[in-house]
C-alpha positions in Angstrom: 0.0 0.0 0.0 1.5 3.3 -1.1 1.4 6.8 0.4 -0.6 7.8 -2.6 -3.3 5.3 -1.7 -3.4 6.6 1.9 -3.7 10.2 0.8 -6.5 9.2 -1.6 -8.5 7.3 1.0 -8.0 10.0 3.6 -8.9 12.8 1.2 -5.8 15.0 1.8 -7.4 17.9 -0.1 -10.3 18.1 2.4 -7.9 17.9 5.3 -6.0 20.8 3.9 -9.2 22.8 3.8 -10.0 21.8 7.3 -6.6 23.1 8.5 -7.0 26.4 6.7 -10.5 27.0 8.1 -9.4 26.1 11.6 -6.4 28.5 11.3 -8.7 31.3 10.2 -10.9 30.8 13.3 -7.8 30.6 15.4 -5.9 33.7 14.0 -9.0 35.8 13.9 -9.5 35.4 17.7 -8.3 38.1 20.0 -5.1 37.0 21.8 -4.2 34.4 19.1 -0.5 35.3 19.0 -0.1 34.8 22.8 -1.6 31.2 22.4 0.2 30.5 19.1 1.6 27.1 20.3 -1.9 25.8 20.5 -1.9 25.8 16.7 0.2 22.6 16.7 -2.3 20.4 18.6 -5.2 22.1 16.8 -3.8 21.2 13.4 -2.8 17.7 14.4 -6.2 16.9 16.1 -8.2 18.5 13.3 -6.2 16.8 10.6 -6.5 13.4 12.2 -10.3 13.8 12.7 -10.7 14.9 9.1 -8.7 12.0 7.7 -10.6 9.6 9.9 -14.0 10.9 8.7 -12.8 10.7 5.1 -11.7 7.1 5.6 -15.0 6.1 7.1 -16.8 7.8 4.2 -14.8 5.8 1.7 -15.4 2.5 3.5 -19.1 3.2 3.7 -19.4 4.4 0.1 -17.2 1.7 -1.6 -20.3 0.1 -3.1 -21.2 3.3 -5.0 -17.7 4.6 -5.6 -16.9 1.7 -8.0 -19.8 2.9 -10.2 -18.4 6.4 -10.6 -15.4 7.2 -12.9 -14.2 10.0 -10.5 -14.1 7.7 -7.5 -13.6 4.2 -8.9 -9.9 4.1 -8.2 -10.6 4.3 -4.4 -11.7 0.7 -4.4 -8.2 -0.7 -4.8 -6.8 0.2 -1.3 -10.1 -1.0 0.3 -9.9 -4.5 -1.2 -9.3 -7.6 1.0 -7.6 -6.8 4.2 -7.5 -3.1 3.2 -10.9 -2.5 4.7 -10.0 -3.8 8.1 -6.7 -1.9 8.1 -8.3 1.4 7.2 -11.2 0.9 9.7 -8.8 0.2 12.5 -6.5 3.1 11.5 -9.5 5.5 11.3 -10.8 4.4 14.7 -7.4 5.0 16.2 -7.1 8.4 14.5 -10.3 9.8 15.9 -9.5 8.5 19.3 -6.0 10.1 19.3 -7.5 13.3 17.9 -9.9 13.5 20.9 -7.1 12.8 23.3 -4.9 15.6 21.9 -7.8 18.0 22.0 -8.6 17.3 25.6 -5.0 17.3 26.8 -3.5 20.1 24.8 -6.4 22.4 23.7 -9.7 22.6 25.6 -13.0 20.7 25.9 -15.1 23.1 23.7 -12.6 23.1 20.8 -12.5 19.3 21.1 -16.3 19.1 20.9 -16.3 21.1 17.7 -13.6 18.9 16.2 -15.8 15.9 17.1 -18.9 17.5 15.7 -17.1 18.0 12.4 -16.3 14.3 12.4 -19.8 13.1 13.3 -21.6 15.4 10.9 -19.5 14.2 8.0 -19.7 10.5 8.8 -23.2 10.2 10.1 -25.2 13.2 8.9 -23.8 13.6 5.4 -22.3 10.2 4.4 -24.8 7.8 6.1 -28.0 9.8 6.3 -28.2 12.5 3.6 -26.0 11.6 0.7 -28.2 8.8 -0.7 -31.5 10.2 0.3 -31.9 13.9 -0.8 -30.6 16.3 -3.4 -30.0 18.7 -0.6 -27.3 16.4 0.8 -24.4 18.7 0.2 -26.3 21.7 1.5 -27.2 20.3 4.9 -24.1 18.1 5.1 -22.0 21.2 4.4 -22.2 22.0 8.1 -19.3 19.6 8.6 -17.0 22.1 7.0 -18.1 24.8 9.4 -17.0 23.2 12.7 -13.2 23.7 12.2 -13.7 27.5 12.3 -15.5 27.1 15.7 -12.7 24.8 16.9 -10.0 27.3 15.9 -11.7 30.2 17.7 -12.5 28.1 20.8 -8.9 26.9 20.9 -7.9 30.5 21.8 -10.9 31.8 23.7 -12.6 28.8 25.1 -15.9 30.2 23.6 -17.7 31.3 20.5 -18.4 34.7 18.9 -20.0 36.4 15.9 -16.7 36.3 14.1 -16.4 32.5 14.6 -20.0 32.0 13.4 -19.3 34.2 10.4 -16.3 32.2 9.3 -18.1 28.9 9.9 -21.2 30.0 7.9 -19.0 31.4 5.1 -17.7 27.8 4.5 -21.3 26.5 4.7 -22.6 29.0 2.2 -19.6 28.3 -0.2 -20.1 24.6 -0.3 -23.1 24.3 -2.6 -21.6 26.6 -5.2 -18.4 24.7 -5.0 -19.8 21.2 -5.2 -22.7 21.8 -7.6 -20.3 23.4 -10.0 -18.3 20.2 -10.0 -21.4 17.9 -10.0 -23.1 19.6 -12.9 -20.4 18.1 -15.2 -20.6 14.7 -13.5 -24.4 14.2 -13.4 -24.2 11.0 -15.4 -21.7 9.7 -12.8 -24.1 10.4 -10.0 -27.0 9.0 -11.9 -25.2 5.7 -12.5 -24.4 5.5 -8.8 -27.9 6.3 -7.8 -26.8 9.4 -5.8 -29.4 12.2 -5.9 -26.9 15.0 -6.2 -28.8 18.1 -7.4 -27.7 18.3 -11.0 -28.4 14.5 -11.4 -31.8 15.0 -9.9 -33.1 18.2 -11.5 -31.0 18.5 -14.6 -28.4 21.0 -15.8 -30.7 24.0 -16.4 -32.3 24.0 -12.9 -29.1 23.1 -11.2 -27.3 26.0 -12.9 -30.0 28.4 -11.7 -29.5 27.1 -8.1 -25.8 27.7 -8.5 -26.5 31.3 -9.5 -28.9 31.8 -6.6 -26.5 30.3 -4.1 -23.5 32.4 -5.4 -25.6 35.6 -5.0 -26.3 34.6 -1.4 -22.6 33.7 -0.8 -21.4 37.0 -2.2 -23.9 39.0 -0.2 -23.0 37.0 3.0 -19.3 37.6 2.5 -20.0 41.3 2.9 -21.7 41.1 6.3 -18.7 42.5 8.1 -19.5 45.9 6.4 -22.8 45.9 8.3 -22.1 44.0 11.4 -19.0 45.4 13.0 -19.0 42.7 15.7 -17.6 40.5 12.9 -13.9 41.3 13.2 -12.1 40.0 10.2 -10.1 43.1 9.3 -10.2 45.8 6.5 -7.9 43.8 4.3 -10.5 41.0 4.1 -13.2 43.4 2.8 -11.0 44.7 0.0 -10.0 41.2 -1.1 -13.5 39.8 -0.7 -14.9 42.4 -3.1 -12.4 41.4 -5.8 -12.9 37.7 -5.3 -16.7 38.1 -5.2 -16.7 39.9 -8.5 -14.6 37.2 -10.2 -16.7 34.4 -8.6 -20.0 36.0 -9.8 -18.6 36.6 -13.2 -17.5 33.0 -13.7 -20.9 31.5 -12.7 -22.8 34.0 -14.8 -20.6 33.2 -17.8 -21.1 29.5 -17.3 -24.8 30.0 -16.9 -25.2 31.8 -20.3 -23.0 29.3 -22.2 -26.0 27.4 -23.4 -26.3 24.6 -23.9 -22.7 23.8 -23.0 -22.1 23.9 -19.2 -18.3 23.3 -19.2 -17.8 26.8 -17.8 -18.9 25.5 -14.4 -15.7 23.5 -14.2 -13.8 26.8 -14.3 -16.1 28.1 -11.5 -15.5 25.0 -9.5 -11.7 25.4 -9.7 -11.9 29.1 -8.9 -14.2 28.5 -5.9 -11.3 26.6 -4.3 -9.1 29.7 -4.7 -12.0 32.0 -3.7 -12.4 30.4 -0.2 -8.7 29.9 0.3 -7.9 33.6 -0.4 -10.8 34.9 1.8 -9.8 32.7 4.7 -6.1 33.7 4.5 -7.2 37.4 4.3 -8.8 37.0 7.7 -5.4 35.9 9.1 -4.2 39.5 8.5 -6.5 40.7 11.3 -3.7 39.9 13.7 -1.4 42.4 12.1 
C-alpha cells in the first residue's frame, strides 16, 4: 500500500481545507498570538479527525464509488484486508484526535472537532448523501466546525466572528460542489446518488448555483454591516475582488448554453476563492 493510496482514501485535499478553516478561526480570535503554540495540537487533532472521517466515508461508500469514474480508483486500497486496516486506523485516529484536543487544547474546541467528524460521517455520508438532493447543502455543516474549533482553541468560547467564518464555508459549499457535480451528473445518476444536477438537470441546477452564489457574495460582505464580525479591513478589499470574479464566472457559465463546461472553471476558482478569503482573515492579527 502506497502513500498515494493513503492520501487518496483520507482525502488529503479536504484535510488541507479543514486546516485552513481552523487556522482562520484561530488567528481571527483576540489573543491568538499569545496562544500560538496551540496551533500545533489544533492542526494535528483537526487533521486526524478529518482524515478519519474521510476514511469512514470511503469505507461506507465503496459500493457506489466503484460505479463512478471519478471515485472508482478508491476501491483498490479497500480490497481484501485493506478495509480492516483502514477501519482500525480510522478508529485509532479519531481516538487520538480527541485525546490531543482534551489534553492540549480545551473541551469546547475538542467538541467542535468531534462535531465535524460526526456530521461528515453520520449526517452527510450515512443519512443525507443517498436520500436527498440537498445532501451537500445540509451536510456542508461539517466544514463549518473547524472554524469554531479554531476560535475556541484561543478563547474557550464562540463569537459572531467565529460564526461568520463557519457559515461562510457553509454558504460556499453548494456553489463549489454543484459546479463540479453539474459536469458529472451521469456519474451520480449511474451510482444512484441524488446530487442536485443529477436529480433536477443542468438547467435548474445552474439556476440554483447562481442563486447560491448571490447569497454567498452578499453574505461575504456582512462585516461591512455588522462590526461585531472582526475580520479586518484587508478582508473586505480582497472579498470584493474575489466576489466579482466568482460571480462573473458562474454567470458566464450559466449563459454558455447549452454547454455547461464553464462551471468546471467556476469549481476550480471556488477553491481559490475560499482559500484567499480565509487567508485574508489571518491579516487581522497584524
